[in-house]
N, C-alpha and C positions, 0 to 999 in steps of 0.2 A: 537981610537978617531972614531966618528962618522956625516953617513954623514946624514945632512934631505934636502933636499927641498922646496925652498919659495913656497908659493901657494897663488890663490889668492881670499883673504874674503870681500867679500861685496867692500870696496872704499875703503881696504885697504889689507896686506900684512902678513904674519903672516906664520911661523915653525909648526909641531911638536912637545912634543920634548919628543923620547926614551924612555920607563920605564926605561932603563937603567941609562937615564941622568939624568930624575928624582929622581932614590934611590942616586942616588950619592951626587946629587948635592939635598938631605932631601928633595925637595918640592914635596908642596900636592895640592890635588886643590882646589881653593877659595884663595892663597897666594899671595901674594904681592914679586912684585919680581922690585928690578931696572937697566934701560938698559943702559949700557953707549956702547956709540959707538963712534969709533976713527981709523980715516984710513980705515984701513980692518977688526977690530976685532971690534967684538958682545961682549961685558961682560953681562950676566947677577948676579943678588943679590938681593939673599933671605932675607929678608929687616925677622927682626925681632919683630911678637911684642909682649905684655903683653903674658903671661897664663889665659887664661879662664881660671877660677875657679869653682868646682862645690860647693856648698852648704855640699856636702853629701860625697865629697871627705878628705875638711875642717876639717871635724869634725870626720869620721873616727883615722886620724890621732892624736886625741886628746886623754890621758888617765893619766886621774883623776879619782881613786874614790873619787867614793861618792859623784859627780857634784852630780845626780837626787837623796839627800837625802831628807826631809823633812827640811826649815832653818827659827831657834822661832826665830823670831820676835817681845816679848814681846804683853802684852794686848795690846789692840786697845786703843787712845789715844785723842780720835774726835767723832766722831758718825758714826765707819766706821761700817760692819756688816759682820760677819767675820760666 
């Protein structure tokens, strides 16, 4: 069990979460938490946001041989310039 002190922050009050609690709750800076208060207990629930994907990471997962080979599209059908 960890004890923290409530401090005044501007017109509000706040607490600092010790790194052990942050690690155990898998909380990162910028995460959104749902706060539930019931009598003498306050519970923080980390909200799951959709994972942000990077195009580079997605493309690295593809294993398609020949994906970059030139395709034969056939001859011109109109006034295209090749």
